[in-house]
C-alpha positions in Angstrom: 207.5 -67.9 18.8 208.4 -68.6 15.3 208.6 -66.1 12.4 207.2 -67.7 9.3 209.5 -66.2 6.6 209.1 -66.7 2.8 212.5 -67.0 0.8 212.6 -66.3 -2.9 212.9 -69.3 -5.3 214.7 -68.8 -8.6 217.4 -66.4 -9.5 217.8 -64.8 -5.9 217.5 -68.2 -4.0 221.2 -69.0 -3.9 222.4 -65.5 -3.2 219.7 -65.2 -0.5 220.9 -68.4 1.1 224.7 -67.3 0.8 223.7 -63.9 2.4 222.1 -65.6 5.3 225.1 -67.7 5.7 227.5 -64.9 5.9 225.1 -63.1 8.4 225.5 -66.3 10.5 222.2 -68.0 9.8 223.0 -71.4 8.0 220.2 -72.7 5.8 220.0 -76.3 4.8 217.8 -77.2 1.6 217.5 -80.2 -0.6 216.6 -79.7 -4.3 213.3 -81.3 -3.7 212.2 -79.5 -0.6 210.5 -76.3 -0.3 210.7 -76.1 3.5 214.4 -75.7 4.3 215.8 -76.0 7.9 218.3 -73.6 9.5 220.3 -73.3 12.8 217.8 -70.3 14.0 215.1 -72.0 15.8 213.0 -68.8 15.7 212.6 -69.0 11.9 210.0 -71.1 10.0 211.2 -71.0 6.4 209.5 -71.7 3.2 210.8 -71.2 -0.4 208.4 -70.0 -3.1 208.3 -67.8 -6.1 208.9 -64.0 -5.2 206.0 -63.0 -7.3 203.7 -64.7 -4.8 205.5 -63.7 -1.6 203.7 -60.3 -1.1 200.1 -61.8 -1.5 200.8 -64.4 1.2 202.4 -61.9 3.5 199.5 -59.5 3.1 196.9 -62.3 3.9 199.0 -63.3 7.0 199.7 -66.8 5.7 203.4 -65.6 6.1 204.6 -63.3 8.7 207.2 -61.9 6.4 209.1 -62.5 3.2 212.1 -61.4 0.9 210.9 -60.4 -2.4 211.2 -57.6 -5.0 209.5 -54.0 -4.8 208.2 -54.9 -8.3 206.1 -57.7 -7.1 204.6 -55.6 -4.1 203.6 -53.1 -6.8 202.4 -55.8 -9.3 200.2 -57.3 -6.4 199.3 -53.9 -5.0 200.0 -55.6 -1.7 199.5 -53.8 1.5 202.4 -54.8 3.5 205.3 -53.2 5.7 208.6 -52.7 3.8 211.0 -53.3 6.5 214.3 -52.7 4.7 215.9 -52.6 1.2 218.6 -55.3 0.6 220.6 -54.1 -2.3 221.5 -57.5 -3.9 220.4 -59.4 -6.9 221.6 -62.2 -9.1 224.9 -60.7 -10.0 225.0 -57.1 -8.9 224.5 -54.9 -5.9 222.5 -52.3 -7.9 218.8 -51.8 -8.3 217.2 -53.6 -11.3 215.1 -51.9 -13.8 211.8 -52.9 -15.5 212.2 -51.5 -19.1 210.2 -51.2 -22.3 212.3 -52.5 -25.1 211.9 -52.9 -28.7 213.9 -54.4 -31.7 216.9 -52.3 -32.6 215.8 -51.7 -36.1 212.2 -51.0 -35.3 210.6 -47.5 -35.9 209.5 -47.2 -32.3 211.1 -44.3 -30.3 208.7 -43.8 -27.5 205.8 -45.6 -25.7 203.1 -43.6 -27.6 204.5 -45.2 -30.7 203.2 -48.8 -29.6 199.7 -47.7 -29.6 197.6 -50.7 -30.9 200.6 -52.9 -30.6 201.3 -56.1 -28.5 203.6 -56.2 -25.4 204.8 -59.4 -23.7 205.8 -59.3 -20.0 205.8 -61.3 -16.9 204.8 -57.8 -15.1 201.3 -57.6 -16.6 199.3 -55.6 -14.1 202.0 -53.0 -13.7 202.5 -52.7 -17.5 198.7 -52.2 -17.9 198.7 -49.5 -15.5 201.7 -47.8 -17.1 200.1 -47.8 -20.6 196.6 -46.8 -19.1 198.0 -43.9 -17.3 199.2 -42.4 -20.6 195.8 -43.6 -22.3 197.9 -45.7 -25.0 195.8 -48.7 -26.1 198.0 -51.7 -26.2 197.5 -55.5 -25.7 199.7 -56.9 -22.8 200.2 -60.7 -22.7 201.7 -62.8 -20.1 205.3 -64.1 -20.9 206.3 -67.4 -19.4 210.0 -66.6 -19.8 212.7 -66.0 -22.5 210.8 -62.8 -23.0 213.6 -61.1 -24.9 213.5 -63.5 -27.8 209.9 -62.7 -28.7 210.3 -59.4 -30.6 209.7 -58.9 -33.5 208.2 -62.1 -34.6 205.8 -62.8 -31.8 205.3 -59.4 -30.2 206.1 -55.7 -31.1 207.9 -54.8 -27.7 208.6 -56.3 -24.3 208.7 -55.1 -20.8 211.5 -57.0 -19.0 213.7 -56.6 -16.0 217.4 -56.0 -16.4 220.5 -55.7 -14.3 223.1 -54.6 -16.8 221.3 -54.6 -20.1 223.6 -57.2 -21.7 220.9 -59.8 -22.3 218.7 -57.2 -24.3 221.7 -56.0 -26.3 222.6 -59.7 -27.0 219.1 -60.0 -28.5 219.2 -56.8 -30.4 216.8 -54.9 -28.4 216.9 -51.3 -27.2 215.5 -49.6 -24.3 213.0 -46.8 -24.9 211.6 -46.2 -21.4 212.0 -47.3 -17.6 208.9 -48.3 -16.0 210.3 -48.7 -12.7 213.4 -49.5 -10.5 213.4 -52.4 -8.2 215.4 -54.0 -5.4 215.2 -56.7 -3.0 213.2 -56.0 0.2 212.1 -57.7 3.4 208.3 -57.2 3.9 206.0 -57.9 6.8 202.4 -58.6 7.4 200.9 -55.6 9.4 199.7 -57.8 12.2 203.2 -59.4 12.5 204.9 -56.1 12.4 202.7 -55.1 15.4 203.7 -58.1 17.6 206.6 -57.1 19.5 208.4 -60.4 19.5 208.2 -60.8 15.8 209.1 -57.1 15.1 212.2 -57.6 17.2 213.2 -60.7 15.2 212.5 -58.9 12.0 214.7 -55.8 13.1 217.5 -58.3 14.2 217.3 -59.7 10.7 217.5 -56.4 9.1 220.5 -55.5 11.3 222.4 -58.6 10.3 221.6 -58.9 6.7 222.2 -55.1 6.0 225.4 -55.3 8.2 226.6 -58.1 6.0 226.0 -56.2 2.8 227.5 -53.1 4.1 230.6 -54.9 5.1 231.4 -55.7 1.5 232.5 -52.1 1.1 234.9 -52.1 4.0 238.0 -53.6 5.3 239.7 -53.5 8.7 243.3 -52.0 8.8 245.8 -52.2 11.8 249.3 -51.0 12.2 251.9 -50.4 14.7 253.3 -46.9 15.4 255.7 -45.1 17.7 253.9 -42.8 20.0 255.7 -39.7 18.5 254.1 -40.5 15.2 250.6 -41.1 16.4 249.1 -37.7 15.5 250.6 -38.1 11.9 248.9 -41.5 11.6 245.6 -40.3 12.8 245.5 -37.7 10.3 245.8 -40.0 7.6 243.3 -42.5 8.8 239.5 -42.2 7.7 237.3 -44.0 10.1 233.6 -44.8 10.7 234.4 -43.3 14.3 237.7 -42.8 15.9 240.3 -45.4 15.5 241.2 -47.7 18.4 244.5 -47.1 19.9 246.1 -49.4 22.4 249.5 -49.7 24.2 251.9 -52.5 22.9 254.2 -54.5 25.3 257.2 -52.6 24.0 257.3 -49.2 25.7 256.7 -46.2 23.4 254.8 -48.2 20.7 251.0 -48.3 20.1 248.6 -50.4 18.0 246.1 -48.5 15.9 243.1 -50.1 14.3 240.3 -49.0 12.2 237.5 -49.7 9.6 237.6 -47.9 6.3 236.1 -48.1 2.7 238.0 -50.7 0.7 238.2 -48.2 -2.1 240.5 -46.0 0.1 243.1 -48.6 1.1 245.1 -48.1 -2.0 245.8 -44.4 -1.1 245.8 -44.8 2.7 248.3 -47.6 3.1 251.3 -45.9 1.3 250.5 -42.6 3.5 250.6 -44.8 6.7 254.0 -46.3 5.7 255.4 -42.7 5.1 253.8 -41.4 8.4 255.8 -44.1 10.2 253.4 -47.0 10.5 254.9 -50.5 10.5 253.3 -54.1 10.5 250.4 -52.9 8.5 247.7 -55.6 8.1 244.5 -55.4 5.9 241.7 -57.8 6.8 238.2 -58.6 5.7 235.1 -57.8 8.0 232.0 -59.8 8.0 229.6 -57.2 9.4 229.6 -53.4 9.6 227.0 -52.3 12.1 226.9 -48.5 12.5 
């Protein structure tokens, strides 16, 4: 059994391949090939534009794919959303599709654009947005560099943003958010109903999500005298209970736990004051609850 899986080409391509690598799946792809190989014999991979992946998954040409929620909505694809994967080109936050206009324009809200021209790659969704408010506009497809088109070529744009920096650099301001989106694993309904393929997808979900979750955690271990153990335990936050094991030297214990990276700056000094020694912080590659 092989799972036919579509991987996104473009801005998400390198970050997706890197995520798989950190999850333990090594993908090898040449610049001219759209059919990468990997060290997982149960995966049959193809790289394509994320805009097309929902359609091919819905049709069953692909069993599953990694794409954006925005392209599922754009295609109105009837697929199973297996899990969200909160990563993008440069952040771990959701992106937004926004309606933006030139800084010095008089437009303050979507209704002000009645009779105007909008450029976007997200054509169908944008049309549905304006139709739902009965605002007559002309929506045209943008092949790229959408943010440079106002005000000379169009009156406004609908574009995707992570941080808003590109919009600000082109002297554009956001007047409305159409939708939030993030990367997701999707599956064809028939593939999801196949137990073997479903198991494979759930395994992928576990590994990829565990890899992303691990970015927020570190491992911490230290040595402590038995008399200080209760004080150490009170200091340590943990996903569950910390691991405590006997050291060779009588009366000494090793304590190990996983904790959020943001807490280490507070926890480590408290551990030292509570009697811990040999404190070691180390990265973790996966966190599976």
